[in-house]
Structure formats: structure tokens, C-alpha cells
N, C-alpha and C positions, 0 to 999 in steps of 0.2 A: 397295672394289671396286665393281667398276661395277655398275649398278642392273639389280635382272631387268626385264623386259619381260613383262608377264603378259595374256595375253588378254582381251580389253575382253568380251566374253561372261560369260569367269570374272567379272571385274570387277563389270558389273552385278546379276549372278546372287546372288554373294556380297552386295550391299549391299540388295537385295530381300529376302533370305533372314536376313541376321545383322545388320541393322537397324545402329544407332549402333555393335555391335561391329567391322562391317567395315572401318572405317578405320585401326584400331591393326593391324589384321590384314594388311591390305594393303600398309601401311607396310612391317613386318615380313618380308612374302613381298619384298617387292621387294628393300627397301636393308640386310638384316642375315647377319650371316654364320650357318650352319647351328649347331645345339648342338653340345655339344662331345659325343664319340661316350662309349658307356657299355659295360664291360668287366661280365659276370655271375662270380663266382667261384662254381664249380660244386664243386671240392674241393680241400683246402688244401694248394697250393700257390701261394706270395706272388706277385705280379702284378708284384714291384717288382726280379725279376730279369730284365723284359726291357727291356732299353738302351733308355733315353732316358724310361721311366711316368712319369707324374705324376700321382698320386691327387689330382684334384679334388672330392673331397669324396663322400658316398655317397646315393645314391636314397633318398629318403625310403620311397619305394610301393615298396622290394624291397631289404631288408637286405642282400641277399648284392652288391647292384651296386652299381658307383659312376661317376662318372664322371672320362674321365682323359685327358693329351694326352700325347704323347710330342715329345720335340728329335730329330729325326732328322737333326742334325751326325753323330753319330759311330756312327748304323746308320739305316738308311734300308730295312731290309727290312720287306714287312707286318707288320703281328702277328701274321697267322694263320701262320706261318713259326716263330712260336716256339711250342717243344719243349712247354711249361704246353697253348696251344690246342691242342697234334696230341694231346695225350694226353686231351683233354677235362676238364681241370682248371677252364678257362676258356671263354667265351662271348664273342662282341660282338653287342649287339642294342642299340635304340634305343631311349632311355630314355622315350616315351610309350608305345612300346609293352609296355613293364614294369610296366603297370598291372594287366595281366592277373595276375601275379602276387598284387597284393593281392587281386582280384575271386576268386581260386582260395582264398588265404588265409580270407574272407569266408565263403565258400561252404561249407567245410571245418567252420566252426566256428560255423554256423548248424545243422550236423548232415547238410548233405547228403550221400548215396552215391559213390563218388567211384569203387569199385569195376572200373565198364567204362566209358571215356571214350575217346571220339575226337575227335582234331585232323581237320576233315575236308577242308581246304586249308594240307597241312604245312608245305611245301617255303618257307625253305630248313630250318626243323628248329628255333630258336628256342623258339616257344612249345610245341613239341614238350618239348624242356630243361623247360621251365618247369610241364608238367600234370607229366612224369616224378617231380618234385617232389613230388606231393603225391600220386602212387599207391600204395596201402596196401599193404603187404609181397606178400601174393598177388593184388592186381588185372592190371589188362589195358589198354594203351592201344595202340590203331593209330592210327596216324599214316597219312594217306591224300595223295595226290599223284596228279592228272591227267596232269601236264605232263610229258612224258619228259624235258626237257632242264632240268629243276628237279628231277626226282624221282634224282638220284645225290647231289647236295649234300646233300640231305635223310639220304640212307644215310650217308653219310660223318660226316652228325653224329650222328645213331642209333648209326653204330659204336662211336663215342670215348665212350658211356657204356660199353660192354660189357653192358649191358640186357641179362636174360633176359626182361622184361615188355613189351617192343613190339615191335608187326607193324607192317610197311611195307608198305602195299599201293600198287600203282599201279589207282585208282579215281577216278572223276569223282565232284564232291559231290553230283551230281545221281542218283548210283545208289544210294542208302543210303535210297531212300524203298520199296524193295522191301524192306527187312528192317525192318517196322515195330515201334515200341515196345521198341528194345532196350537203349540205353545209358543210363545214370546222368546223365550228363553230355558235354556235345557244347562244344567252342571251333570255330569258323566266320569264320576270317581272310579275308573276302570277297577274291577276284580285282576289283580298283575301278580308280575313273581316277586315283588316285597324287596326289590335290593337297596332300596331306600332304607329299610328298617335292620339292615347288617347290625349297627350299631348298639341296637336296641332288644334286639333277639336274636339269642344263639338260632333257634328251631328255624328263620327264614334263611342262614345260610346252612342248614342241615339238607333244606327239605327243597334246597335249588336245582336246578340243572338247565341246559339249553332244553331239553327237552320239554319243560316246562314253560321255558319262553316261549315254545314254539307252540304249547296250548294254550298258552294264557292270549298270545297274539289274536289265535284263529275265533274266540268266543269274543274279545275285545273289538274283530272286524265284526262279528256279526252283531253286537250291539252299537256298534257306529252307526250300522247300515239303518237297523230299527231308527234308533232315535234322530236322524239326518232325516228321513221320509216324514219323522212326527212333528217336524219343527217347522215353523211358518218361512215361507219364503219373507229373506229379512234380517230372519231372528237371530239372535246370538248362541254360543256352546262353547262352555268350556270345557275342556277336556283337562283331565289329571290323572296320573300316576305315580306313584313312589316309587318308583324304578327308575333304571338309567338306559337299559338297550334301546339301538333305535328300532327294534321290530315291532316295539311295544309303543313308540312315540311316534317322533319323527316320521319314520318309513310309511306307518300305519295311515299317520295324515295326509302323506303327499300326494298320493294318487286321487285325493278327492280334492284337494287345492288344482293340481293340476289339469283334472277336469272342471274346472271353475265352479264346481258344486259348492266347497267351500271359499271361502276368502280370509285369508290372516288378518285382524283385526290391528292397526296400530295405535300400540300401547306404552309409552315411558315407563322406565323405571328410574330413580335414582342411582345411577352407578355406586355408591357407596352402601346400598343395602346388601350387597353382595352379588346379585343371581345371576348368572351365565346365560348371555342370548343364544339361543339353540343355535342360530346361525355360525357362530363363532366354533360350534364342534361339528354339527353336519353342515358341510358344504352348500348340500343339498337344500337346505331348508332356504326362504325367502328371506333376504338381510330385510333388519327391523323387528320392532318391537311387539309380536305376537306370539314368543314362547321362549320360555324360559325353563332353564335347570335348577336349583338347588341344590348344590355339593357344600357337602360338609366340609369345614377348614376355608368355605368361600362366606358362608353364611354361618349363624348359630342355630342351626337347625340341622334336620336327617335330609337323605334324598327324597325329589321331588321334583317332577315336571308337570309343568299348565301352559297351555293353549288356548285362545281365544283365538275364534272366530264366526265370520258370519254366514247364514245360507245368503247363498245367489237368490234372486230376482228373476229365475229362469221363465221363459215362457210357458213350457210345460206343467209350471209347481204354481197350481190354484188354491187360496185361502178356504181353508178346512170347512164343509157343506153348512154345518152348524158354529153362526158365530157367537163368540164371548168376547164381548169388550168389555174397557173400562166403566160402562156404564150400568156392566150387571151389578147387582149387591153378589156379596160373598156367596150365600145361598142359593140365588142365581146360579152362576156361575156353575157352584156343584150341582145343582141338581142336571143341569143341561151336561155336565160333564159324566156325571155317572150313567146317563142314557148312553153312551158311547166308550166305554171303556173296551179296553181289549179282552175277548173273550174269559181269558184265564185269570183274570186278573179280581182279587178279591179287596174291598174294602175293609180296613180292620181298625180304622179311625174315621171316623165320619162326622169330622170338624170338633167343635165343641160338642160332646155327649153329657147332660148333667147330671144322668142316670146312672147308676151301674146296675140298678133292677129299684121296680115301682118302689118310692118309699125310701133309699136310700142313696142318697146322691154320692157323684164317682170323684173318685182322685182328680180326674181333669177339673172338676167344679170348682174343688177345695184349690188349686193353682191357679186357677181364675178371675178368685175372690182377694180378699183383702187389698192391697193396694193396684191390684191389674182388675181391682171391677171395672165396668163401665156402665154406663145409664141403660145400653140396652138390656145388656145380660142382668142388671137389678129387675127393670118391665117386666120380663121375661118371668124369673122367679117369683116378682110381685104376683103377677097373673096367676099364676101356679099355688099361691098360696103359700110357698116355700120360706120358713124363720131359721133362723142361726144365731149363734151368739158365737163373738169374737175373742178369743183369748191370748196374750202374748204370751208367750214363753221363750225364756232366756238358760243360757247355759247352766247347769247340765239338764234340765228339765226337757230342753231341747232334743238332747239326745237319746234321752231315756224313751220321749215318747217314740223317734226314729227305732228305737231298739224293740217297739211293740207291746211297751210296758203300760198298766193300767195305773192313768196318774188320777187317782181321786184326790182333783184340789176344790177348794170352796169355791171357787167361781164358775164350776161347772153349775152348769143350769138345765133344768130337765130341755129331753129333746138334742138336737145336733149344735157339737159347739165346730169351729172351725178354728183348728191348734194355729197360730199363724207365728211367724219368727221374722225380727225386723220389718211386721207389718205385710209379711208375703203370706199366704195360705202355703199350711204345710200340710195339712188332711183334719180327717174328722174323729172327733171325739162323740158317744151317744151315753147320752143318762136316761136312765129311767126307773123312779126311783133309787134304791139301794145296788143297781145293778149298771154297770160304767163300762163300755167295749170301746176300744182301740179298734180302728177303721184303716190305720196306715196298711198298705197294701203287704201282706205277707211275703211276696218275692223280692221286696223292694226294703225290708227292714235291716239293719246295721246288725252285727253281732255284739254280745254284750263284752 
């Protein structure tokens, strides 16, 4: 491969901040290929059914994830065209960012509440899926995104879960300070200068500048002020970026640590995983396992920073004046929360909404049925007199359905037919006499 040309200002700053560790990292960024992609299995559908899929081994810090590669000689279609992806049985995530899964595992083991959680900068939704995996049965997760052009991707990611426990909100992460001392825990995967993506994205190199880093740092400071204000006293915060610079990571967090508002948590990571303790790079950061960098060459992944902190229980910080606790059902939590949303926030997915419009079932409902169907959902649909017939699709029919083709199958019955793949709901077909309509959303259809 041709060597990448990195900005000289980036190289100079990396030498200044990372010291002896800079040279190896620069060599990795200039002359090595990106790490293999990782696939996280969310439900029991074997990814080996993807044409050309080859498992390269499990990701140690996320037991449900595996590195993979594809031989695309026989099938060059993108992996997100696979029916298993479209039913939400697996998702593609970057290996370094999956460290969040391990952090949530440890936070839960330490006895922290996870009843009400916020993913403050949620799109495209991979970390939302990770948080959902740790949500208790009556918990509530809010996935918030400010950018309209990223909101649709987040909506589709959440929709594929079929979960009634996720509310998607169009809101800036800087708005949540208006709702103080609310969340049990917050994940804030910050918008950043993207240095960690230099191996994967040439545009990230072209768009980089010290001015951009400074601008990102200012935005991050505003977001951090907001989410810390909105976090319950004693609540947990996962802070992450895909960049290296101190100004967007340790340097940004240090004032909060020095003031005693945020306390670094002590979490141990096996050394053979290859993550680098932040305190060994930035000596100003407290020693111990509370923050790490993922550095290409040290781990089989891209650049990533992650810190885990707890909000102090200070005397002047009182719990939110509207109590939302584990005794409330998910719907009760949602109702209480919606009465106290930030002024500019707009709910775009209010949990599981069964109907697209009167008499027409939603795509969310399709994903909530099949193997994900609960007795509560069945009772609700029974009370509304909704009936449907389930049809199992194998390849190539599943792909044809995803392309929006009209499948005139003998199994189709009058009314609504739920098209399923490996037992999971994929989408709807409707039959009325000789007329058959494919209701798979046009925005999600794959190209023929």
C-alpha cells in the first residue's frame, strides 16, 4: 500500500504529547492496513451464512464479537445487505469501541444502577445496542442525536431491535443540563477530530487541523458540562472519542477530576489485550485503571480513548425532583421522562409504536415479533384484534424481499403476512385478492 501522508502539525503534537510512544504509532498510521472489521452477534443467527464470511477469532473484551474477513470473489454485496443484519441478529462495530461493552459489564458488576440510561451522541447506534444489552427488564434507554443526517441511521439501528425500551430523541447533547441529576448512567461518545480513523478514512486526514481540534474541544466541553449536570449524584459516566490528542481527552476531563466533581473509577483490563493506560501517556492523569487509549499496533483495532468516571455525591447536588426508579414499569418511566424533556428535544421514536398509520403495522412491530414476541405484546395485539400470518424465507427469497420485490408465494394469506428470516421478523407483505404489496421500507431497500 502507498504510505499515508500525515499533517506535520499532527506529528509534532503527537511527539510532544506521547513521547517515546509516538514513533511506533506514527509508523502504524503511515504504513499499515486498517484492522479487520468486527461483527457483533446480537441474536442467535450464525454469521457463517454470509457468503464468503471467515471468522478470524473472538474479540477478548466483548464475548459476542469476532473479527472477520470476506472473500468477495463470489459475492461482492455489502454485509449490511445480509438478511441477518437486516433482522438485527448482528451488527458491525469497530473493535476498539467495543471496549465500552467491557466497561458496562464491570459497572454492572460493581452494583451501579442502570435503570435509566442516556446515549448522548448516539448515531449510528452501535453503542446504543451495547447499552441495550445491559438494560434491566423494566429499564429505559434514551438514544439522542442532534444531526438530522445521522438520525435516520440511528432510527434504523434501533428499529431492528424491536425493543420497547428505547426512546430516540432528536436533541443536542448540550441540552440535557436543563434536566439536572436525572440519569443513572450516561455514555457520551464525543464528536471529535477523528485521528483514530486515519488508517480507515483518507478524508479524516485531509480534514484534520489544529483549529479543528480546538473547535472540537470547545464543543466537547459544552457537552461535558451538560451531561455531568444531568447525571445523578453517584451516577456513572463513560467518556469516549476516536482521537489521540490530550485536549479532547485527558486534558478536558482533568479540571472535573481536580475539582472532585468526577472521580475516576478503578477497573482492571488484562494487559495482554494491549490497551494503554492513560496515566502512562499523560502523567497528569491519576494512576490506575480508569482511562485507556487503544493504539493501532498495540491492539488489532483503530484509535480510541475511553474513560470511566463517577459523579461525586456533593452536598449541593440533590436528586432530580421527579423520581424515576426501578419500581416503575418502562412505560411509566417514559411518561415521567417525557414531561420533563429539554425544551428543544423532539421524540422521534417513542418506544415501540406498533402502527405506521391506522391499520398498517410498523416496521418496528415486524422486528418485535417472530422469536422476539413477548406475551405482553401478544396480549396487546389480541386486544386490538390484529392478526397476521408468519412466513419463513430462505435465500434468495429473503434478499428479493429486501430489494422490495413482490413475492407472489402460495403461502401468502389474505391480510398481513410477517416475512421472517431464521425466525426473526423481517418485514410485512399484504395480500388483498390478487394484489400483493411489499411493505419493507423504501429507505432501507437494498439494490438489485
